[in-house]
C-alpha positions as CSV (number, residue, x, y, z in Angstrom):
1,X,-7.8,-14.0,17.3
2,X,-5.8,-13.2,14.4
3,X,-4.4,-9.9,13.3
4,X,-6.3,-7.1,11.8
5,X,-6.5,-6.8,8.1
6,X,-2.9,-5.2,6.6
7,X,-1.3,-5.6,9.9
8,X,1.8,-7.4,9.6
9,X,2.4,-10.5,12.4
10,X,5.3,-10.1,14.8
11,X,7.1,-13.3,14.1
12,X,9.6,-12.8,16.9
13,X,6.6,-11.5,19.8
14,X,4.9,-15.1,18.6
15,X,8.0,-16.8,19.4
16,X,8.6,-15.3,22.7
17,X,4.8,-15.9,23.5
18,X,5.5,-19.5,22.8
19,X,8.4,-19.7,24.9
20,X,6.7,-17.9,27.7
21,X,4.1,-20.6,27.5
22,X,6.7,-23.3,27.5
23,X,8.9,-22.2,30.6
24,X,5.0,-21.5,32.4
25,X,4.3,-25.4,31.3
26,X,7.8,-26.5,32.4
27,X,7.4,-25.0,36.1
28,X,3.8,-27.2,36.0
29,X,1.2,-24.5,35.6
30,X,-2.0,-26.1,34.2
31,X,-2.8,-25.3,30.4
32,X,-5.8,-23.3,31.3
33,X,-3.5,-20.8,33.7
34,X,-1.1,-20.6,31.0
35,X,-3.4,-19.6,28.3
36,X,-4.6,-16.7,30.7
37,X,-1.3,-15.5,31.5
38,X,0.2,-15.5,28.0
39,X,-3.1,-14.2,26.4
40,X,-4.0,-17.1,23.9
41,X,-6.8,-19.7,23.8
42,X,-6.4,-23.2,25.6
43,X,-6.4,-24.9,22.0
44,X,-3.5,-23.0,21.4
45,X,-1.4,-24.1,24.3
46,X,-2.3,-27.6,24.1
47,X,-1.2,-27.8,20.6
48,X,2.2,-26.2,21.9
49,X,2.5,-28.4,24.6
50,X,1.8,-31.2,22.4
51,X,4.9,-29.6,20.0
52,X,7.0,-29.4,23.4
53,X,7.0,-32.7,24.4
54,X,7.7,-34.0,21.2
55,X,10.3,-31.7,19.8
56,X,11.4,-29.7,22.9
57,X,11.9,-25.9,22.8
58,X,13.3,-26.2,19.7
59,X,9.6,-27.3,18.0
60,X,8.3,-24.1,19.3
61,X,10.7,-22.0,17.4
62,X,9.5,-19.3,14.6
63,X,8.9,-21.0,11.5
64,X,10.4,-18.0,9.3
65,X,8.4,-16.1,6.9
66,X,5.0,-16.4,5.8
67,X,3.9,-16.5,2.2
68,X,5.8,-16.6,-1.1
69,X,9.6,-15.6,-1.5
70,X,9.8,-12.4,-3.1
71,X,10.8,-12.7,-7.0
72,X,12.4,-9.4,-6.8
73,X,15.4,-8.8,-4.4
74,X,16.6,-5.4,-2.9
75,X,19.1,-5.0,-5.6
76,X,16.2,-5.7,-8.4
77,X,14.4,-3.1,-6.7
78,X,17.0,-0.8,-6.9
79,X,17.8,-1.3,-10.4
80,X,13.7,-0.8,-11.1
81,X,14.1,2.4,-9.3
82,X,16.8,3.9,-11.4
83,X,14.7,2.7,-14.4
84,X,12.0,4.3,-13.3
85,X,14.3,7.8,-12.5
86,X,15.3,7.5,-16.4
87,X,11.5,7.4,-17.7
88,X,10.1,5.4,-19.9
89,X,11.9,7.5,-22.9
90,X,14.8,5.7,-21.9
91,X,13.2,2.5,-22.9
92,X,12.3,3.9,-26.2
93,X,8.7,4.6,-25.8
94,X,7.8,8.3,-27.3
95,X,6.1,9.9,-24.4
96,X,7.2,10.3,-20.7
97,X,4.3,8.7,-19.1
98,X,4.4,5.5,-16.9
99,X,1.7,3.0,-17.5
100,X,1.5,-0.2,-16.0
101,X,2.5,-2.2,-19.2
102,X,5.4,-0.1,-19.6
103,X,6.5,-0.3,-15.9
104,X,6.1,-4.8,-16.3
105,X,8.3,-4.2,-19.6
106,X,11.1,-2.0,-17.3
107,X,10.6,-5.2,-14.8
108,X,11.4,-7.7,-17.6
109,X,14.2,-5.6,-19.0
110,X,16.0,-5.0,-15.8
111,X,15.7,-8.0,-14.0
112,X,14.6,-10.7,-16.3
113,X,11.3,-11.5,-14.2
114,X,7.9,-11.3,-15.9
115,X,5.2,-9.3,-14.0
116,X,1.6,-9.1,-15.2
117,X,0.9,-5.3,-15.9
118,X,-1.9,-5.7,-13.4
119,X,0.5,-6.5,-10.9
120,X,3.6,-4.2,-11.4
121,X,1.5,-1.2,-9.8
122,X,2.3,-3.4,-6.5
123,X,6.0,-2.9,-7.1
124,X,5.6,0.8,-7.6
125,X,3.6,1.4,-4.2
126,X,6.5,-0.7,-2.6
127,X,9.0,1.5,-3.9
128,X,7.0,4.3,-2.5
129,X,5.8,5.5,-6.4
130,X,2.4,6.8,-6.8
131,X,0.4,6.7,-10.1
132,X,0.3,10.4,-11.2
133,X,0.2,12.0,-14.9
134,X,3.0,14.6,-16.1
135,X,2.2,18.1,-16.5
136,X,1.3,18.7,-20.0
137,X,2.3,22.5,-20.8
138,X,3.0,24.2,-23.9
139,X,6.7,25.5,-23.9
140,X,5.3,28.4,-25.2
141,X,3.1,29.2,-22.1
142,X,2.9,32.9,-20.8
143,X,2.0,32.9,-17.4
144,X,1.8,36.4,-17.3
145,X,-0.6,36.4,-20.0
146,X,-2.7,33.9,-18.4
147,X,-3.1,35.7,-15.3
148,X,-4.2,39.1,-17.2
149,X,-6.6,36.8,-19.0
150,X,-7.9,35.7,-15.9
151,X,-8.5,38.8,-14.2
152,X,-9.7,40.6,-17.3
153,X,-11.2,38.5,-20.0
154,X,-12.8,35.8,-18.0
155,X,-15.0,38.0,-15.7
156,X,-16.6,39.5,-18.8
157,X,-17.0,35.7,-20.4
158,X,-18.6,34.5,-16.9
159,X,-21.9,33.9,-17.0
160,X,-24.1,35.8,-14.2
161,X,-27.7,35.5,-12.8
162,X,-30.3,37.3,-14.2
163,X,-31.5,40.3,-12.3
164,X,-33.9,39.9,-9.8
165,X,-37.4,40.1,-10.4
166,X,-40.5,40.9,-8.1
167,X,-42.1,37.8,-6.5
168,X,-45.2,36.5,-8.1
169,X,-48.5,37.4,-7.3
170,X,-49.5,33.9,-7.0
171,X,-47.1,33.1,-4.2
172,X,-47.8,30.6,-1.8
173,X,-46.4,32.2,0.9
174,X,-49.0,33.7,4.1
175,X,-48.9,37.1,4.4
């Protein structure tokens, strides 16, 4: 009965469901009836009843977070974001393009935590940054001349279909 892929578990709601099951078990309802009312498998109720008997309601409290604790704190993430806003040239790179290796270098410089370049993009997504290339435009660019070229010269250069010729006498169409 797990969660769909990508959907986080609501630990508060899960704990409330276990506490409701404990209340119903305490009132004398059967495990099957409690399972129906709470919306879980009977085996879960059996396990919860065993935990309730051994450790009381405290045994049904939420266990806390799932998975490994993050290596970066909220303060670290803010420090990384400030570094990203300054650009890679602030770290001594020649171009203004963030690569995964450069982001990993920034994380190590700003927070002292080593990340592989392949994992650095996960931090960027967490911060709401997306993978984009900067627009490399010449400083001498003249938008008015470009528009004029597109309107006048480009149609002259553009290939056109050849003029239409009469159909072949060997046509397979029935008249």
